[in-house]
N, CA and C of each residue as an Amber inpcrd file, in Angstrom:
protein
   633
 -17.4450000 -22.3570000   4.1600000 -16.4850000 -23.1230000   3.4470000
 -15.4050000 -23.7400000   4.2890000 -15.0120000 -24.9820000   3.9300000
 -13.8030000 -25.5410000   4.6190000 -12.6360000 -24.8880000   3.9960000
 -11.4720000 -25.1100000   4.7010000 -10.1610000 -24.5590000   4.0970000
  -9.8880000 -25.1000000   2.7340000 -10.1820000 -26.3440000   2.4770000
  -9.9880000 -26.9920000   1.2200000 -10.8650000 -26.3310000   0.1460000
 -12.1370000 -26.0460000   0.4800000 -12.9820000 -25.3850000  -0.4820000
 -12.5080000 -23.9550000  -0.7460000 -12.0040000 -23.2880000   0.2660000
 -11.5870000 -21.9080000   0.0930000 -10.3920000 -21.8860000  -0.8310000
  -9.4140000 -22.7550000  -0.5950000  -8.2260000 -22.8170000  -1.4340000
  -8.6080000 -23.1620000  -2.8930000  -9.5500000 -24.0640000  -3.0630000
 -10.0640000 -24.4170000  -4.4150000 -10.7080000 -23.1680000  -5.0570000
 -11.5100000 -22.4720000  -4.2630000 -12.2020000 -21.2750000  -4.7870000
 -11.1760000 -20.1980000  -5.1440000 -10.1590000 -20.0110000  -4.3680000
  -9.1360000 -18.9890000  -4.6430000  -8.3830000 -19.3770000  -5.9630000
  -8.1080000 -20.6430000  -6.1190000  -7.3970000 -21.0860000  -7.3080000
  -8.2540000 -20.8310000  -8.5460000  -9.5990000 -21.0640000  -8.4630000
 -10.4530000 -20.7590000  -9.5490000 -10.5040000 -19.2860000  -9.8680000
 -10.5630000 -18.4850000  -8.7810000 -10.6140000 -17.0190000  -8.9550000
  -9.3680000 -16.5560000  -9.6870000  -8.2290000 -17.0220000  -9.3120000
  -6.9510000 -16.5940000  -9.9280000  -6.9120000 -16.9790000 -11.4450000
  -7.4250000 -18.1670000 -11.7680000  -7.4040000 -18.5980000 -13.1130000
  -8.3460000 -17.8110000 -14.0430000  -9.3440000 -17.2170000 -13.4370000
 -10.3170000 -16.5070000 -14.3160000  -9.9440000 -15.0900000 -14.5460000
  -8.8380000 -14.5950000 -13.9580000  -8.4070000 -13.2080000 -14.0780000
  -7.0040000 -13.0790000 -14.5860000  -6.7800000 -11.9750000 -15.2300000
  -5.3710000 -11.7160000 -15.7390000  -4.7770000 -10.5550000 -14.9980000
  -3.4540000 -10.5890000 -14.8840000  -2.7050000  -9.4900000 -14.2310000
  -2.7890000  -8.2140000 -15.0270000  -2.9680000  -7.0410000 -14.3240000
  -3.0120000  -5.7690000 -14.9880000  -1.6440000  -5.1590000 -15.2050000
  -0.6380000  -5.7050000 -14.5520000   0.7650000  -5.2000000 -14.7130000
   1.7200000  -6.3150000 -14.4050000   3.0130000  -6.0260000 -14.6620000
   4.0730000  -6.9940000 -14.3550000   4.7690000  -6.6620000 -13.0220000
   4.2090000  -5.8290000 -12.2470000   4.7540000  -5.4710000 -10.9350000
   4.5170000  -6.5080000  -9.8440000   3.6160000  -7.4530000 -10.1330000
   3.3570000  -8.5610000  -9.2350000   3.0890000  -9.7940000 -10.0840000
   3.6100000 -10.9640000  -9.6160000   3.4060000 -12.1470000 -10.4260000
   2.3750000 -13.0590000  -9.8220000   2.0170000 -14.1610000 -10.5060000
   0.9480000 -15.0120000 -10.0340000   1.2340000 -15.7010000  -8.7850000
   2.5030000 -16.1000000  -8.5660000   2.8660000 -16.7630000  -7.3570000
   2.6560000 -15.8470000  -6.1270000   3.0390000 -14.5500000  -6.3050000
   2.8500000 -13.6130000  -5.2370000   1.3770000 -13.3750000  -4.9800000
   0.6030000 -13.2960000  -6.0060000  -0.8950000 -13.1430000  -5.8320000
  -1.4380000 -14.3260000  -5.0050000  -0.9980000 -15.5310000  -5.3380000
  -1.4610000 -16.7550000  -4.6140000  -1.1270000 -16.6200000  -3.1100000
   0.0940000 -16.1450000  -2.8040000   0.4670000 -16.0030000  -1.4030000
  -0.3830000 -14.9310000  -0.6950000  -0.5280000 -13.7750000  -1.3520000
  -1.2940000 -12.7000000  -0.7360000  -2.7070000 -13.1520000  -0.4470000
  -3.3340000 -13.7510000  -1.3920000  -4.7590000 -14.1530000  -1.1970000
  -4.8680000 -15.3460000  -0.1660000  -3.8820000 -16.1930000  -0.1160000
  -3.8910000 -17.2050000   0.9490000  -3.8140000 -16.6720000   2.3160000
  -2.9660000 -15.6190000   2.4980000  -2.8370000 -14.9950000   3.8470000
  -4.0880000 -14.1850000   4.1510000  -4.7060000 -13.5580000   3.1660000
  -5.9870000 -12.8030000   3.4070000  -7.0590000 -13.7710000   3.7800000
  -7.1560000 -14.8900000   3.0630000  -8.1700000 -15.8940000   3.4150000
  -7.9700000 -16.4350000   4.8260000  -6.7040000 -16.5250000   5.2380000
  -6.3910000 -17.0400000   6.5820000  -6.9800000 -16.2030000   7.6450000
  -6.8630000 -14.8480000   7.5570000  -7.4000000 -14.0010000   8.6220000
  -8.9300000 -13.9790000   8.5850000  -9.4480000 -14.1360000   7.3870000
 -10.9690000 -14.1700000   7.2440000 -11.5410000 -15.4440000   7.9120000
 -10.9770000 -16.5830000   7.5450000 -11.4760000 -17.8270000   8.0560000
 -11.2180000 -17.9920000   9.5710000 -10.1290000 -17.3620000  10.0430000
  -9.8660000 -17.4370000  11.4940000 -10.6340000 -16.3310000  12.2780000
 -11.4350000 -15.5620000  11.4820000 -12.3270000 -14.5050000  12.1080000
 -11.5300000 -13.4710000  12.8680000 -10.3750000 -13.1130000  12.3170000
  -9.6030000 -12.0260000  12.9370000 -10.4130000 -10.7460000  12.6920000
 -10.7080000  -9.9750000  13.7090000 -11.5730000  -8.7730000  13.4930000
 -10.8320000  -7.6750000  12.7600000 -11.5860000  -6.9390000  11.9180000
 -11.0130000  -5.7930000  11.2300000 -11.1690000  -5.8060000   9.7540000
 -10.8080000  -4.6850000   9.1480000 -10.8960000  -4.5010000   7.7010000
  -9.5640000  -4.7750000   7.0800000  -9.5010000  -4.5420000   5.7410000
  -8.3460000  -4.8400000   4.9650000  -7.7560000  -3.5660000   4.3600000
  -6.4450000  -3.4070000   4.4530000  -5.8300000  -2.1860000   3.9210000
  -4.7660000  -2.5690000   2.8760000  -4.6430000  -1.6460000   1.8730000
  -3.6310000  -1.7800000   0.8400000  -2.9480000  -0.4520000   0.6790000
  -1.6460000  -0.4290000   0.8830000  -0.8420000   0.7590000   0.7260000
   0.0020000   0.6540000  -0.5710000  -0.3840000   1.3300000  -1.5920000
   0.2670000   1.2500000  -2.8630000  -0.4960000   0.2780000  -3.7590000
  -1.1400000   0.9060000  -4.7540000  -2.0160000   0.0210000  -5.6080000
  -1.7050000   0.0240000  -7.0630000  -0.8830000   1.0340000  -7.4980000
  -0.4860000   1.1900000  -8.9000000  -1.7290000   1.1120000  -9.8010000
  -1.7740000   0.1390000 -10.7880000  -2.8860000   0.1140000 -11.7230000
  -4.0830000  -0.6490000 -11.1920000  -3.8980000  -1.4170000 -10.0580000
  -5.0430000  -2.0660000  -9.4260000  -5.0040000  -3.6050000  -9.4640000
  -3.9500000  -4.1970000  -9.8480000  -3.9030000  -5.6740000  -9.8930000
  -4.2550000  -6.3500000  -8.5990000  -3.5180000  -5.9980000  -7.5750000
  -3.7490000  -6.5970000  -6.2580000  -5.0880000  -6.1530000  -5.6520000
  -5.4690000  -4.8700000  -5.9750000  -6.7070000  -4.3830000  -5.4700000
  -7.8990000  -5.2040000  -5.9400000  -7.8720000  -5.5390000  -7.1730000
  -8.9470000  -6.3210000  -7.7720000  -9.0310000  -7.7470000  -7.1040000
  -7.8720000  -8.3660000  -6.9820000  -7.8590000  -9.6870000  -6.3300000
  -8.2900000  -9.5880000  -4.8580000  -7.8220000  -8.5680000  -4.1860000
  -8.1850000  -8.4300000  -2.7450000  -9.6760000  -8.1720000  -2.6460000
 -10.2500000  -7.3300000  -3.4610000 -11.6340000  -6.9710000  -3.3930000
 -12.5380000  -8.1880000  -3.6680000 -12.1420000  -8.9550000  -4.7320000
 -12.9560000 -10.1080000  -5.0380000 -12.8950000 -11.1630000  -4.0360000
 -11.7680000 -11.3320000  -3.4020000 -11.6410000 -12.3250000  -2.3220000
 -12.4300000 -11.9420000  -1.1130000 -12.3980000 -10.6380000  -0.8000000
 -13.1390000 -10.1760000   0.3480000 -14.6580000 -10.3380000   0.1360000
 -15.0730000  -9.9880000  -1.0690000 -16.5070000 -10.0670000  -1.4120000
 -16.9730000 -11.5390000  -1.4090000 -16.0900000 -12.4620000  -1.7820000
 -16.4470000 -13.8450000  -1.8130000 -16.4810000 -14.5070000  -0.4840000
 -15.7280000 -13.9250000   0.5040000 -15.5860000 -14.6750000   1.7750000
 -16.0930000 -13.9180000   2.9850000 -16.4290000 -12.6100000   2.8320000
 -16.7650000 -11.8380000   4.0340000 -17.5190000 -10.5880000   3.6790000
 -17.8810000  -9.7950000   4.6800000 -18.4980000  -8.4940000   4.4090000
 -17.5670000  -7.3270000   4.9200000 -16.2470000  -7.6090000   4.8990000
 -15.3040000  -6.5860000   5.3360000 -15.1020000  -5.5470000   4.2290000
 -14.4040000  -4.4450000   4.6100000 -14.1310000  -3.3520000   3.6880000
 -12.6850000  -3.3090000   3.3010000 -12.4750000  -2.8980000   2.0860000
 -11.0280000  -2.6940000   1.6030000 -10.7500000  -1.1710000   1.5490000
  -9.6440000  -0.7940000   2.1920000  -9.2350000   0.5740000   2.1590000
  -7.9100000   0.6930000   1.3660000  -7.9140000   1.4720000   0.3050000
  -6.7550000   1.5550000  -0.5780000  -6.1590000   2.9460000  -0.5120000
  -4.8370000   3.0090000  -0.3870000  -4.1150000   4.2840000  -0.2540000
  -2.9840000   4.3480000  -1.3460000  -2.8850000   5.4900000  -1.9950000
  -1.8770000   5.6850000  -3.0210000  -1.7200000   7.1550000  -3.3290000
  -0.5300000   7.6080000  -3.6380000  -0.3710000   8.9800000  -4.0550000
  -0.9180000   9.2620000  -5.4540000  -0.9280000   8.1830000  -6.2670000
  -1.3200000   8.2830000  -7.6880000  -0.4020000   9.2650000  -8.4040000
   0.7760000   9.4710000  -7.9040000   1.7910000  10.3400000  -8.4860000
   3.0970000   9.5640000  -8.7220000   3.0650000   8.2870000  -8.5680000
   4.2830000   7.5130000  -8.8130000   5.2380000   7.5460000  -7.6040000
   6.4720000   7.1310000  -7.8240000   7.4040000   7.0040000  -6.7270000
   7.8200000   8.3770000  -6.1930000   8.0910000   8.4170000  -4.8700000
   8.6220000   9.6680000  -4.2900000  10.1150000   9.7120000  -4.4490000
  10.7550000  10.6990000  -3.8050000  12.2230000  10.7180000  -3.8060000
  12.7880000   9.5850000  -2.9290000  13.9560000   9.1030000  -3.2840000
  14.6030000   8.0400000  -2.4910000  15.2860000   8.6550000  -1.2770000
  15.4480000   7.8560000  -0.2730000  16.3570000   8.1840000   0.8180000
  17.6860000   7.3720000   0.6000000  18.6800000   7.5790000   1.3760000
  19.9130000   6.9080000   1.2450000  19.7280000   5.4040000   1.4250000
  18.6870000   4.9490000   2.1450000  18.4570000   3.5420000   2.3750000
  17.9670000   2.8760000   1.0840000  17.5310000   3.6320000   0.1670000
  16.9240000   3.0670000  -1.0570000  17.8330000   2.9280000  -2.1930000
  19.0630000   3.4040000  -2.0800000  20.0160000   3.4640000  -3.1990000
  20.5700000   2.0700000  -3.4500000  20.5030000   1.6240000  -4.6870000
  21.0170000   0.3790000  -5.1110000  21.4270000   0.4740000  -6.5890000
  22.5970000  -0.1290000  -6.9690000  22.9960000  -0.0900000  -8.4340000
  21.9310000  -0.8050000  -9.3040000  21.1720000  -1.7030000  -8.6980000
  20.1880000  -2.4530000  -9.4210000  18.8550000  -1.6720000  -9.5790000
  18.7550000  -0.5600000  -8.8630000  17.4630000   0.1760000  -8.7980000
  17.5450000   1.5390000  -9.4590000  18.5810000   1.7370000 -10.3060000
  18.7250000   3.0870000 -10.8950000  17.5620000   3.5050000 -11.7790000
  16.7890000   2.5600000 -12.2720000  15.7060000   2.8920000 -13.1130000
  14.4510000   3.4390000 -12.3750000  14.4830000   3.3210000 -11.0710000
  13.3870000   3.8140000 -10.2350000  13.6700000   5.2640000  -9.8760000
  12.8370000   6.1410000 -10.4770000  13.0290000   7.5530000 -10.2830000
  11.7440000   8.2150000  -9.8720000  11.8010000   9.4020000  -9.2840000
  10.5680000  10.0890000  -8.8400000   9.5120000  10.1990000 -10.0110000
   8.2990000   9.8290000  -9.6980000   7.2460000   9.8460000 -10.6820000
   7.0950000   8.5840000 -11.4780000   8.0930000   7.7100000 -11.3800000
   7.9910000   6.4230000 -12.0520000   6.8220000   5.6000000 -11.4410000
   6.1680000   4.7650000 -12.2790000   5.0280000   3.9360000 -11.9440000
   3.7890000   4.8330000 -11.4840000   3.6510000   5.9350000 -12.2060000
   2.5280000   6.7790000 -11.9130000   1.2610000   6.3600000 -12.6950000
   0.1240000   6.3690000 -12.0390000  -1.1940000   6.1620000 -12.6550000
  -2.1710000   7.0130000 -11.9680000  -3.1380000   7.5980000 -12.6600000
  -4.1200000   8.5500000 -12.0150000  -5.1080000   7.7430000 -11.2380000
  -5.7350000   8.3740000 -10.2950000  -6.7760000   7.7480000  -9.5240000
  -7.9470000   7.3760000 -10.4620000  -8.2510000   8.2560000 -11.4190000
  -9.3100000   7.9420000 -12.3880000  -9.0340000   6.6800000 -13.2030000
  -7.7970000   6.5440000 -13.6260000  -7.4470000   5.3590000 -14.4010000
  -7.4990000   4.1170000 -13.5600000  -7.0430000   4.2350000 -12.2950000
  -7.2120000   3.1270000 -11.3540000  -8.6200000   2.6690000 -11.2240000
  -9.5570000   3.6310000 -11.0570000 -10.9370000   3.3430000 -10.9000000
 -11.5400000   2.6810000 -12.1670000 -11.0970000   3.1730000 -13.3210000
 -11.4800000   2.5170000 -14.5700000 -11.0650000   1.0520000 -14.6360000
  -9.7880000   0.8580000 -14.2460000  -9.2470000  -0.4890000 -14.2900000
 -10.0230000  -1.4860000 -13.4360000 -10.2940000  -1.0320000 -12.2020000
 -11.0280000  -1.9630000 -11.2890000 -12.4800000  -2.1650000 -11.7120000
 -13.0820000  -1.1160000 -12.2470000 -14.4860000  -1.2270000 -12.7460000
 -14.5880000  -2.1730000 -13.8600000 -13.5740000  -2.2250000 -14.7770000
 -13.5760000  -3.1490000 -15.8990000 -13.5450000  -4.5890000 -15.4210000
 -13.0130000  -4.7560000 -14.1960000 -12.9370000  -6.0910000 -13.6120000
 -14.1050000  -6.3840000 -12.6520000 -15.1050000  -5.5510000 -12.6610000
 -16.2920000  -5.7400000 -11.8780000 -16.1510000  -5.4650000 -10.4350000
 -15.2650000  -4.5150000 -10.1100000 -14.9760000  -4.1650000  -8.7110000
 -15.2790000  -2.7610000  -8.4380000 -15.9360000  -2.4880000  -7.2750000
 -16.0540000  -1.1420000  -6.8050000 -15.4840000  -1.0540000  -5.4540000
 -14.5460000  -0.1200000  -5.2340000 -13.8980000   0.0910000  -3.8820000
 -14.3000000   1.4010000  -3.3470000 -14.9900000   1.3680000  -2.2390000
 -15.5580000   2.6100000  -1.6900000 -14.5570000   3.5140000  -1.0000000
 -13.4740000   2.8550000  -0.4970000 -12.4980000   3.6520000   0.2900000
 -11.1760000   3.7230000  -0.4670000 -10.9560000   4.8600000  -1.2180000
  -9.7570000   5.0710000  -1.9650000  -9.2100000   6.4670000  -1.5440000
  -8.0610000   6.4840000  -0.9310000  -7.4970000   7.7400000  -0.3780000
  -6.2990000   8.1500000  -1.2300000  -6.3380000   9.2670000  -1.8900000
  -5.2490000   9.8000000  -2.6350000  -4.3650000  10.6630000  -1.7300000
  -3.1650000  10.1420000  -1.4170000  -2.2780000  10.8830000  -0.4720000
  -0.9530000  10.1950000  -0.4540000   0.1350000  10.9640000  -0.2090000
   1.3920000  10.3670000   0.1780000   1.1940000   9.7010000   1.5160000
   1.8580000   8.6130000   1.7510000   1.7010000   7.8740000   3.0480000
   2.1160000   8.7440000   4.1860000   3.0510000   9.6050000   4.0260000
   3.5220000  10.4970000   5.0900000   2.4610000  11.5080000   5.4740000
   1.4660000  11.7490000   4.6080000   0.3990000  12.7140000   4.8940000
  -0.8340000  12.0790000   5.4900000  -0.8720000  10.7540000   5.5340000
  -2.0110000  10.0580000   6.1460000  -1.9980000  10.2570000   7.6720000
  -3.2030000  10.2630000   8.2380000  -3.3370000  10.3280000   9.6950000
  -3.9720000   9.0950000  10.2580000  -3.9680000   8.9270000  11.5430000
  -4.6090000   7.7680000  12.1310000  -6.0840000   7.7300000  11.8180000
  -6.6700000   8.9130000  11.5780000  -8.1300000   8.9350000  11.2460000
  -8.4180000   8.3580000   9.9010000  -7.4190000   8.1920000   9.0330000
  -7.5840000   7.5640000   7.7210000  -7.5910000   6.0800000   7.7420000
  -7.2040000   5.4930000   8.8830000  -7.0720000   4.0340000   9.0000000
  -8.2750000   3.4280000   9.7090000  -8.7600000   2.2770000   9.2690000
  -9.8700000   1.6300000   9.9600000  -9.4900000   1.4180000  11.4440000
 -10.5590000   1.4280000  12.3150000 -10.2940000   1.2460000  13.7440000
  -9.5540000  -0.0540000  14.0290000  -9.9930000  -1.1390000  13.2870000
  -9.3420000  -2.4020000  13.4410000  -8.9010000  -2.9560000  12.0590000
  -7.6740000  -3.4270000  12.0080000  -7.1540000  -3.9690000  10.7130000
  -6.7990000  -5.4230000  10.9150000  -7.3380000  -6.2990000  10.0250000
  -7.0470000  -7.6880000  10.0830000  -5.9120000  -8.0860000   9.1270000
  -5.7940000  -7.3330000   8.0110000  -4.8410000  -7.6610000   7.0010000
  -4.3640000  -6.4150000   6.3110000  -3.0860000  -6.3030000   6.0910000
  -2.4770000  -5.1560000   5.4250000  -1.4920000  -5.6710000   4.3880000
  -1.6360000  -5.0990000   3.1600000  -0.6520000  -5.3120000   2.1200000
   0.0650000  -4.0430000   1.7780000   1.4380000  -4.0750000   1.8850000
   2.1790000  -2.9160000   1.7270000   3.0840000  -3.0350000   0.4830000
   2.9230000  -2.1240000  -0.4490000   3.7380000  -2.1170000  -1.6790000
   4.2250000  -0.7040000  -1.8950000   5.1370000  -0.3010000  -1.0530000
   5.6070000   1.0820000  -1.0710000   6.9340000   1.2770000  -1.7790000
   7.6560000   0.2190000  -1.9760000   8.9370000   0.2710000  -2.7580000
  10.1100000   0.8610000  -1.9840000   9.8920000   1.9470000  -1.2030000
  11.0020000   2.6400000  -0.5350000  10.8390000   2.5760000   0.9430000
  11.9770000   2.8730000   1.6180000  12.0810000   2.8210000   3.0570000
  10.9750000   3.6000000   3.7630000  10.8150000   4.8890000   3.4980000
   9.8270000   5.6890000   4.2110000   8.3870000   5.2820000   3.7880000
   8.1960000   4.7090000   2.6430000   6.8710000   4.3040000   2.2050000
   6.4610000   2.9660000   2.8010000   7.3660000   2.3290000   3.5340000
   7.0160000   1.2060000   4.3620000   6.9780000   1.6370000   5.8010000
   7.8900000   2.4920000   6.2470000   7.9190000   2.9790000   7.6300000
   6.6190000   3.7340000   7.9910000   6.1130000   4.5540000   7.0630000
   4.9400000   5.3710000   7.3550000   3.6590000   4.4710000   7.5680000
   3.3870000   3.5250000   6.6640000   2.2470000   2.6780000   6.9000000
   2.3630000   1.8220000   8.1860000   3.4990000   1.3320000   8.4110000
   3.6940000   0.4970000   9.6840000   3.4420000   1.3140000  10.9550000
   3.9120000   2.5680000  10.8670000   3.6770000   3.4440000  12.0240000
   2.1620000   3.6730000  12.2310000   1.4280000   3.8870000  11.1570000
   0.0270000   4.1330000  11.2430000  -0.7220000   2.8710000  11.6770000
  -0.2920000   1.7210000  11.2190000  -1.0250000   0.4440000  11.5130000
  -0.8210000  -0.0470000  12.8970000   0.2620000   0.2410000  13.4920000
   0.6770000  -0.4590000  14.7190000  -0.4510000  -0.6290000  15.7830000
  -1.0820000   0.4080000  16.1330000  -2.1410000   0.3610000  17.1790000
  -3.5020000  -0.0060000  16.6640000  -3.6030000  -0.2780000  15.3600000
  -4.8960000  -0.6570000  14.7740000  -4.9540000  -2.1500000  14.3880000
  -3.8270000  -2.8540000  14.5070000  -3.8060000  -4.2320000  14.1440000
  -4.3830000  -5.1210000  15.1950000  -5.3170000  -6.0030000  14.7450000
  -5.9930000  -6.9110000  15.6920000  -5.0250000  -8.0690000  16.0040000
  -5.3170000  -8.7300000  17.1350000  -4.5790000  -9.9310000  17.4190000
  -4.8250000 -10.9650000  16.3510000  -3.7660000 -11.4830000  15.7990000
  -3.8880000 -12.5420000  14.7080000  -3.8750000 -11.8620000  13.2910000
  -3.7210000 -10.5510000  13.2920000  -3.6320000  -9.8770000  11.9740000
  -2.3470000 -10.2810000  11.2170000  -2.3900000 -10.0300000   9.8850000
  -1.2460000 -10.4340000   9.0230000  -0.8640000  -9.2130000   8.1550000
   0.4250000  -8.9540000   8.0860000   0.9400000  -7.9040000   7.1780000
   1.7640000  -8.6000000   6.1100000   1.5380000  -8.2960000   4.8400000
   2.3650000  -8.7790000   3.7400000   2.9950000  -7.6040000   3.0850000
   4.3120000  -7.6840000   2.9540000   5.0900000  -6.5530000   2.3840000
   5.7850000  -7.0660000   1.0900000   5.4680000  -6.3100000   0.0150000
   6.0690000  -6.6550000  -1.2920000   7.5410000  -6.1640000  -1.3160000
   8.3170000  -6.8630000  -2.2270000   9.6550000  -6.4540000  -2.5240000
  10.6790000  -6.5600000  -1.3480000  10.3110000  -7.3390000  -0.3720000
  11.2230000  -7.5030000   0.7930000  12.5780000  -8.0210000   0.3650000
  12.6040000  -8.9880000  -0.5810000  13.8400000  -9.6120000  -0.9590000
  14.2820000  -9.1480000  -2.3430000  13.8070000  -7.9780000  -2.7090000
  14.1600000  -7.3570000  -4.0350000  15.4580000  -6.5090000  -3.8680000
  16.5830000  -6.9130000  -4.3500000  17.8460000  -6.1850000  -4.1400000
  17.8650000  -4.7990000  -4.7890000  16.9290000  -4.5870000  -5.7080000
  16.8170000  -3.1980000  -6.3370000  16.1390000  -2.2240000  -5.4230000
  15.5000000  -2.7680000  -4.3650000  14.7010000  -1.8780000  -3.4460000
  15.0870000  -2.1930000  -2.0220000  16.2900000  -1.9540000  -1.5660000
  16.8000000  -2.3840000  -0.2930000  16.1780000  -1.6600000   0.9110000
  15.5500000  -0.4840000   0.6820000  14.8810000   0.2020000   1.7760000
  13.7090000  -0.5420000   2.3440000  13.0810000  -1.4250000   1.5500000
  11.9400000  -2.1780000   2.0370000  12.3500000  -3.1010000   3.1680000
  13.3880000  -3.9330000   2.9090000  13.8360000  -4.8470000   3.9610000
  14.3080000  -4.1670000   5.2200000  15.0200000  -3.0290000   5.0340000
  15.5440000  -2.3060000   6.1580000  14.3790000  -1.8000000   7.0480000
  13.3320000  -1.2770000   6.4250000  12.1980000  -0.7750000   7.1540000
  11.4850000  -1.9010000   7.9040000  11.2750000  -3.0190000   7.2420000
  10.5800000  -4.1470000   7.8370000  11.4510000  -4.7610000   8.9770000
  12.7320000  -4.9220000   8.7370000  13.6170000  -5.5130000   9.7870000
  13.6450000  -4.5810000  10.9940000  13.7450000  -3.3040000  10.8130000
  13.7630000  -2.4240000  11.9780000  12.4800000  -2.4860000  12.7810000
  11.3530000  -2.4790000  12.0840000  10.0590000  -2.4870000  12.7900000
   9.8070000  -3.8060000  13.4920000  10.1180000  -4.9350000  12.8610000
   9.8420000  -6.1730000  13.5260000  10.7570000  -6.4190000  14.7130000
  12.0060000  -5.9790000  14.6280000  12.9290000  -6.1020000  15.7490000
  12.4340000  -5.2300000  16.8970000  11.9840000  -4.0410000  16.6460000
  11.5150000  -3.1020000  17.6550000  10.2950000  -3.7290000  18.3990000
   9.5120000  -4.4270000  17.7530000   8.2490000  -4.9420000  18.3580000
   8.3200000  -6.4390000  18.5710000   9.5250000  -7.0570000  18.4710000
   9.6410000  -8.4500000  18.8220000   8.8740000  -9.4030000  17.9100000
   8.7930000  -9.1560000  16.6220000   8.0450000  -9.9050000  15.7480000
   8.9620000 -10.6500000  14.7480000   8.4610000 -11.7800000  14.2550000
   9.2340000 -12.5730000  13.3290000   8.6960000 -12.3920000  11.9010000
   9.5000000 -12.7650000  10.8970000   9.1340000 -12.6210000   9.5230000
   9.2930000 -13.9580000   8.8290000   8.3150000 -14.2590000   7.9750000
   8.4510000 -15.3580000   6.9990000   8.6240000 -14.7570000   5.6280000
   9.4890000 -15.3230000   4.8710000   9.7240000 -14.8010000   3.4710000
   9.3610000 -15.8640000   2.4520000   8.4900000 -15.5120000   1.4900000
   8.1220000 -16.3540000   0.4260000   8.2040000 -15.5040000  -0.8410000
   9.0600000 -16.0190000  -1.8280000   9.3380000 -15.2180000  -3.0200000
   9.8830000 -13.8710000  -2.6000000   9.2340000 -12.8540000  -3.0310000
   9.7630000 -11.4600000  -2.6980000   9.0370000 -10.9060000  -1.5150000
   8.1040000 -11.6840000  -0.9120000   7.1720000 -11.1370000   0.0920000
   7.6060000 -11.4160000   1.5040000   7.5150000 -10.4400000   2.4070000
   7.6770000 -10.6290000   3.8670000   6.3200000 -10.8130000   4.4340000
   6.0730000 -11.8030000   5.2920000   4.8260000 -12.0330000   5.9650000
   5.0560000 -11.9250000   7.4400000   4.2530000 -11.0490000   8.0830000
   4.3960000 -10.7280000   9.4880000   3.1170000 -11.1220000  10.1790000
   3.1600000 -12.0190000  11.1250000   1.9900000 -12.3680000  11.9310000
   1.9580000 -11.5650000  13.2380000   0.8560000 -10.9730000  13.5600000
   0.6960000 -10.1770000  14.8500000   0.0920000 -11.1240000  15.9010000
   0.8990000 -11.4020000  16.9890000   0.4170000 -12.3260000  18.0040000
  -0.6570000 -11.7140000  18.8990000
């Protein structure tokens, strides 16, 4: 497919599906899939990872895009126990409604949700991100989507991914510009400064290109 055909195909895919939750909007889905398609068409080596899946909205879109454009694998990680405890970096007057256990969905319900949308994901790991090891991550990662909401839930995946990211890989981080979740931006800013990387911001998303 040409880039034009791919963009047209992605637009058709998005139109035929409905969002499973209000935690991500259609504009954000468009950006996420555009960046995923970019690494696939540019033949960046590696698989796809998603840290934080909630009910499965982005998982379904990611899996369908991967299936339509490549033979790569999707690896999904989630505690399936909702939000963890906040650190001091996560405190915001706008985020008082976010409490431990909020946004909880069981792994079984997640699997039901994605199956209803015609998706099977072989690699689903139930664990807090802090408990994941390097052995849980694909040897090479071309694309990573991070939706951890809190400082440590972004720090931990970035730490795991660092030496697995291929040249040309892309990381997309949700809630970067969400004032209710300030820990996300702090974690991303610290990591990118440490490694000399730049950030593009679109809507609430931070996009990091790995040179």
